[in-house]
C-alpha positions as CSV (number, residue, x, y, z in Angstrom):
1,M,-13.4,55.4,3.4
2,S,-9.4,55.4,2.1
3,D,-9.4,55.2,-1.6
4,A,-7.0,52.0,-0.3
5,N,-9.9,50.5,0.0
6,Y,-11.5,50.0,-3.8
7,R,-11.0,46.4,-5.4
8,I,-12.6,45.7,-8.7
9,R,-12.9,41.7,-9.2
10,Y,-14.6,40.5,-12.9
11,K,-15.6,36.7,-13.5
12,K,-16.6,34.6,-16.2
13,G,-16.2,31.0,-15.9
14,D,-12.4,29.6,-15.2
15,F,-11.3,33.9,-16.1
16,E,-11.4,35.4,-12.7
17,V,-8.6,39.3,-12.5
18,E,-9.2,41.2,-8.8
19,V,-7.2,44.4,-8.3
20,Q,-6.7,46.2,-5.1
21,G,-5.8,49.3,-4.4
22,D,-5.7,53.1,-3.9
23,K,-9.1,53.9,-6.9
24,A,-6.7,55.9,-8.7
25,W,-4.9,52.8,-10.1
26,V,-7.5,50.4,-9.3
27,E,-9.2,51.9,-12.2
28,V,-6.5,52.0,-14.8
29,K,-4.7,49.0,-14.2
30,F,-8.2,47.1,-14.6
31,E,-8.1,49.0,-17.6
32,E,-4.6,47.9,-18.6
33,L,-6.4,44.3,-18.0
34,K,-9.3,44.6,-19.9
35,K,-6.8,45.0,-23.2
36,D,-5.2,41.5,-22.2
37,V,-8.5,39.3,-22.4
38,P,-9.3,37.6,-25.2
39,P,-11.9,38.7,-26.7
40,K,-15.1,36.0,-25.7
41,M,-14.6,36.9,-22.5
42,S,-13.6,40.8,-22.8
43,P,-15.9,43.2,-20.2
44,N,-17.0,44.9,-23.0
45,S,-17.5,42.4,-25.2
46,A,-21.5,42.3,-26.4
47,S,-21.6,38.7,-25.4
48,N,-20.9,39.5,-22.0
49,S,-24.2,40.8,-19.3
50,Q,-22.2,40.0,-15.8
51,T,-21.1,43.5,-14.3
52,P,-18.1,43.6,-12.7
53,T,-18.5,43.2,-8.4
54,L,-16.9,46.3,-6.4
55,T,-16.3,45.5,-2.8
56,T,-13.8,46.9,-0.7
57,S,-10.7,45.4,0.5
58,D,-12.7,45.0,4.0
59,G,-15.5,42.4,2.4
60,T,-18.3,45.4,2.0
61,L,-19.9,45.9,-1.0
62,T,-21.1,48.7,-3.5
63,G,-23.8,50.0,-5.0
64,S,-27.4,49.3,-4.4
65,I,-29.3,46.6,-3.7
66,V,-30.8,46.2,-7.2
67,E,-26.9,45.7,-8.6
68,F,-25.8,43.4,-6.1
69,I,-29.7,41.0,-7.0
70,K,-29.2,42.1,-10.5
71,I,-25.0,40.7,-10.0
72,K,-26.1,37.2,-8.4
73,G,-28.2,36.8,-11.1
74,N,-31.5,38.0,-10.2
75,P,-33.1,35.1,-8.2
76,A,-36.9,34.4,-8.4
77,R,-37.1,32.7,-5.9
78,D,-38.0,33.9,-1.9
79,T,-35.3,31.8,-0.3
80,D,-32.4,33.2,-2.4
81,R,-33.4,36.7,-2.0
82,A,-33.7,36.3,1.5
83,V,-30.2,34.4,2.2
84,L,-28.8,38.0,-0.2
85,F,-30.3,40.0,1.6
86,A,-29.3,39.4,4.8
87,Y,-25.4,39.0,3.1
88,W,-27.0,42.7,2.1
89,L,-27.5,43.8,5.3
90,F,-24.5,42.4,7.2
91,K,-21.2,43.7,4.3
92,K,-23.5,46.9,3.4
93,E,-25.8,48.2,6.2
94,N,-23.4,46.8,8.6
95,M,-26.0,45.2,10.6
96,S,-25.1,42.7,13.6
97,S,-28.2,41.1,13.2
98,F,-31.7,41.4,11.7
99,N,-35.6,40.8,11.6
100,A,-38.0,40.3,9.0
101,A,-38.5,44.4,8.9
102,D,-35.1,44.8,8.0
103,I,-35.7,41.7,5.5
104,N,-39.1,44.0,3.8
105,N,-36.6,46.7,3.6
106,C,-34.7,45.2,1.4
107,Y,-37.6,44.2,-0.4
108,D,-38.7,47.8,-1.0
109,Q,-35.2,48.9,-1.6
110,A,-35.1,46.4,-4.0
111,R,-38.6,46.8,-6.1
112,I,-39.1,43.3,-5.6
113,P,-42.8,42.5,-4.5
114,K,-42.9,41.6,-0.8
115,S,-43.3,37.6,0.0
116,T,-46.6,37.2,2.1
117,N,-44.6,34.9,4.9
118,I,-40.9,36.1,5.7
119,S,-40.7,33.9,9.2
120,S,-41.7,31.2,7.1
121,I,-38.9,31.6,4.7
122,M,-36.1,32.8,7.7
123,N,-37.6,29.5,9.3
124,Q,-37.5,27.6,5.7
125,I,-33.8,29.0,5.4
126,Q,-32.8,29.0,8.6
127,S,-32.9,25.4,9.2
128,Q,-30.9,25.2,5.8
129,G,-28.2,26.8,7.5
130,F,-28.1,29.8,6.3
131,V,-28.7,32.1,8.7
132,A,-28.9,31.5,13.1
133,T,-31.3,33.1,15.8
134,V,-29.9,35.8,18.1
135,K,-31.4,35.9,21.9
136,E,-31.0,39.8,21.3
137,K,-34.0,40.6,19.9
138,K,-33.8,43.7,18.3
139,D,-36.7,46.5,18.4
140,G,-38.7,44.3,19.7
141,K,-39.1,40.7,17.4
142,K,-37.2,37.1,16.8
143,A,-32.9,38.5,15.4
144,W,-31.2,37.0,12.8
145,V,-27.7,36.7,11.7
146,I,-26.1,35.5,8.3
147,T,-23.8,32.6,8.9
148,T,-20.6,32.0,7.2
149,T,-22.7,29.1,5.2
150,G,-24.6,31.6,4.2
151,E,-21.8,34.4,3.3
152,A,-20.7,31.2,0.9
153,F,-24.0,30.5,-0.4
154,V,-24.2,34.3,-1.7
155,E,-20.8,33.9,-3.0
156,Q,-21.4,31.3,-5.0
157,M,-24.5,32.7,-6.7
158,K,-23.2,34.3,-9.9
159,A,-25.3,35.8,-13.1
């Protein structure tokens, strides 16, 4: 991966800063911009619990699934988690499609107790338009892809 693909985005309320470029420049520029942030919005302030979202310029994620879930507010509902996992699989794991076993693996990686009925959850988020089935099975099992509606839903999640 090229250093030119680094991007740091920090958002709190209506305030948002995004810096993109090579890694060294992004880190220096981000630190400079943090100095101009009002104290209540500063990423280093004690009242701030939000961690900057780290992505590359092609939209892929950096870090672990645990960090990603934390950034997205630790959703408690299995349906929200499943959409989040679908997003993770598409953006981070570069999976064009995924099945229930892939979602279960996300639960394991995130160290979250698995839902008892992943198929039911997948059917629910499919009916909401967050995922869609694909004709081709994955590892002999029913497979889904995340939709643009599902991507927008995850991108709007916040802590």
